[in-house]
PALO-80934 format. One record per atom (N, C-alpha, C, CB): z, x, y; residue in one letter. Coordinates in steps of 0.02 Angstrom, whole numbers, padded with zeros to 5 digits, always signed. Glycine has a CB too. Layout:
<pts>
ZXYA...
</pts>
This chain:
<pts>
-00521+00855+00125M-00573+00835+00048M-00501+00780+00015M-00600+00938-00028M-00554+00709+00009K-00542+00688-00060K-00511+00695-00126K-00575+00688-00073K-00427+00701-00135T-00419+00710-00227T-00448+00653-00271T-00332+00710-00252T-00450+00678-00332E-00461+00632-00387E-00387+00592-00389E-00482+00675-00462E-00346+00599-00367H-00266+00599-00374H-00258+00562-00314H-00223+00676-00377H-00227+00524-00307T-00190+00507-00246T-00129+00466-00250T-00231+00474-00202T-00077+00495-00228V-00006+00468-00214V+00018+00413-00169V+00027+00515-00192V+00030+00329-00228V+00003+00276-00182V+00116+00254-00208V-00102+00206-00220V+00129+00239-00176P+00178+00184-00170P+00188+00144-00220P+00166+00145-00123P+00274+00134-00271L+00264+00113-00355L+00244+00047-00316L+00343+00111-00426L+00262+00016-00276E+00230-00058-00255E+00168-00057-00264E+00239-00082-00184E+00113-00017-00243V+00041-00015-00262V+00041-00034-00331V+00005+00054-00252V+00030+00047-00373A+00008+00048-00449A+00042-00019-00482A+00037+00123-00491A+00092-00039-00461E+00145-00121-00519E+00082-00171-00474E+00285-00156-00484E+00093-00167-00406A+00031-00228-00394A-00054-00221-00442A+00008-00219-00295A-00087-00144-00448V-00101-00143-00493V-00128-00175-00545V-00077-00130-00495V-00060-00148-00595E-00068-00148-00662E-00065-00229-00666E-00009-00101-00705E-00014-00224-00640R-00023-00333-00645R-00087-00349-00626R+00030-00391-00579R-00101-00319-00596Y-00190-00350-00576Y-00212-00323-00654Y-00250-00297-00487Y-00265-00280-00668V-00267-00292-00717V-00265-00307-00794V-00271-00286-00704V-00188-00331-00784D-00159-00359-00869D-00189-00454-00835D-00022-00341-00894D-00184-00443-00795R-00222-00527-00785R-00289-00540-00813R-00235-00548-00705R-00298-00492-00759E-00405-00513-00780E-00401-00496-00840E-00487-00460-00740E-00377-00459-00875L-00376-00452-00952L-00345-00471-00987L-00374-00411-00974L-00288-00532-00984A-00281-00567-01008A-00328-00639-01028A-00239-00562-00987A-00358-00629-00958D-00404-00707-00949D-00480-00701-00950D-00388-00747-00870D-00495-00602-00967F-00517-00642-01015F-00541-00634-01082F-00551-00666-00992F-00487-00585-01128R-00466-00628-01195R-00461-00693-01218R-00418-00620-01209R-00424-00723-01163K-00423-00793-01175K-00493-00861-01146K-00350-00806-01139K-00551-00822-01088F-00576-00878-01104F-00649-00854-01103F-00554-00937-01058F-00680-00870-01160D-00715-00861-01159D-00808-00844-01132D-00689-00874-01177D-00799-00890-01062N-00847-00871-01007N-00797-00811-00943N-00878-00962-00965N-00770-00807-00962R-00725-00764-00911R-00756-00675-00924R-00622-00776-00937R-00790-00650-00822A-00813-00594-00885A-00727-00560-00821A-00939-00535-00890A-00714-00462-00833P-00687-00480-00802P-00681-00463-00727P-00654-00479-00832P-00740-00430-00709F-00765-00450-00625F-00830-00488-00603F-00776-00384-00584F-00815-00541-00619D-00850-00604-00604D-00831-00617-00545D-00838-00660-00646D-00853-00668-00509G-00846-00704-00443G-00774-00674-00408G-00844-00794-00457G-00733-00713-00478S-00684-00727-00453S-00632-00691-00437S-00671-00762-00476S-00638-00612-00522G-00639-00563-00517G-00630-00550-00452G-00681-00543-00544G-00712-00546-00418V-00682-00493-00325V-00679-00517-00285V-00718-00441-00284V-00655-00582-00246W-00641-00605-00257W-00555-00573-00251W-00681-00621-00295W-00519-00573-00322S-00443-00579-00325S-00449-00472-00309S-00399-00627-00431S-00498-00467-00322L-00477-00375-00296L-00461-00358-00210L-00561-00315-00314L-00533-00412-00172H-00528-00408-00104H-00439-00457-00105H-00611-00449-00059H-00431-00469-00120R-00314-00492-00081R-00335-00430-00138R-00224-00606-00107R-00324-00372-00189L-00310-00378-00199L-00300-00282-00147L-00314-00424-00249L-00350-00286-00120A-00365-00235-00057A-00304-00230-00005A-00434-00263-00012A-00342-00290+00005A-00308-00315+00077A-00225-00296+00070A-00320-00413+00090A-00207-00345+00005H-00114-00311+00002H-00116-00271+00010H-00066-00304-00048H-00151-00223-00023V-00106-00113-00041V-00119-00103+00045V-00186-00013-00119V-00184-00132+00088Y-00185-00091+00132Y-00119-00110+00189Y-00259-00092+00158Y-00104-00182+00177A-00054-00224+00216A-00009-00162+00215A-00022-00303+00181A+00038-00144+00109L+00078-00098+00110L+00089-00034+00152L+00072-00088+00065L-00001-00008+00134G+00017+00052+00209G+00001+00041+00287G-00027+00122+00201G+00006-00011+00281F+00009-00016+00365F+00053+00014+00384F+00017-00077+00400F+00129-00057+00328D+00178-00102+00374D+00222+00000+00350D+00225-00219+00331D+00211+00024+00298A+00215+00101+00320A+00215+00162+00364A+00192+00113+00306A+00140+00152+00370G+00134+00166+00458G+00183+00192+00488G+00126+00108+00501G+00166+00099+00479E+00242+00062+00582E+00300+00092+00553E+00278-00071+00603E+00310+00114+00501G+00400+00142+00483G+00378+00214+00515G+00437+00147+00373G+00353+00246+00469V+00364+00324+00475V+00351+00311+00570V+00290+00388+00417V+00310+00306+00604A+00285+00300+00680A+00363+00279+00713A+00212+00229+00694A+00397+00214+00695E+00447+00222+00723E+00479+00272+00718E+00475+00188+00715E+00502+00274+00629I+00546+00319+00635I+00564+00404+00673I+00549+00316+00584I+00480+00424+00693R+00451+00469+00737R+00510+00450+00806R+00357+00452+00749R+00487+00388+00823A+00466+00408+00893A+00565+00388+00917A+00378+00343+00939A+00590+00344+00857R+00668+00368+00859R+00690+00427+00856R+00703+00346+00813R+00651+00514+00845G+00685+00533+00831G+00667+00572+00918G+00688+00553+00757G+00631+00569+00928E+00578+00602+00985E+00650+00573+01045E+00466+00552+00994E+00657+00499+01068R+00712+00478+01104R+00783+00479+01092R+00703+00430+01113R+00778+00526+01029A+00851+00554+01053A+00825+00635+01070A+00924+00548+00980A+00773+00676+01025R+00773+00703+01090R+00790+00712+01133R+00757+00700+01110R+00746+00695+01164E+00766+00681+01230E+00795+00674+01295E+00767+00671+01229E+00846+00600+01218A+00910+00620+01296A+00958+00635+01260A+00942+00553+01361A+00949+00685+01212S+01020+00737+01195S+00974+00793+01244S+01044+00768+01085S+00912+00813+01245R+00912+00861+01324R+00904+00820+01373R+00853+00917+01337R+00914+00767+01386G+00915+00735+01474G+00996+00761+01490G+00906+00620+01484G+01037+00746+01420S+01133+00761+01431S+01173+00857+01432S+01178+00713+01336S+01083+00868+01412G+01126+00951+01403G+01102+00979+01363G+01201+00960+01382G+01159+00940+01292S+01174+00955+01261S+01098+00971+01208S+01227+00918+01257S+01113+01040+01127E+01059+01067+01128E+01092+01016+01050E+01034+01159+01148E+01015+01004+01000T+01017+00980+00925T+01018+01029+00862T+00958+00939+00916T
</pts>
């Protein structure tokens, strides 16, 4: 079940806050700017791609850590020692 509060890395929260700040500043600065006009939507898609990449990279790192642990356990079993 998806919860209302999703834990995200610090970098993701900071990226979202920077994006929102820029959008609000542009909205106040330009009288022809809407918070989520076509340009804003494009920027939002870029942000989503960045967030996805952060998650993907983190997932790859976790998978590598798990694989290294499994290799170490296999090597330990092969040498006859228990950890």
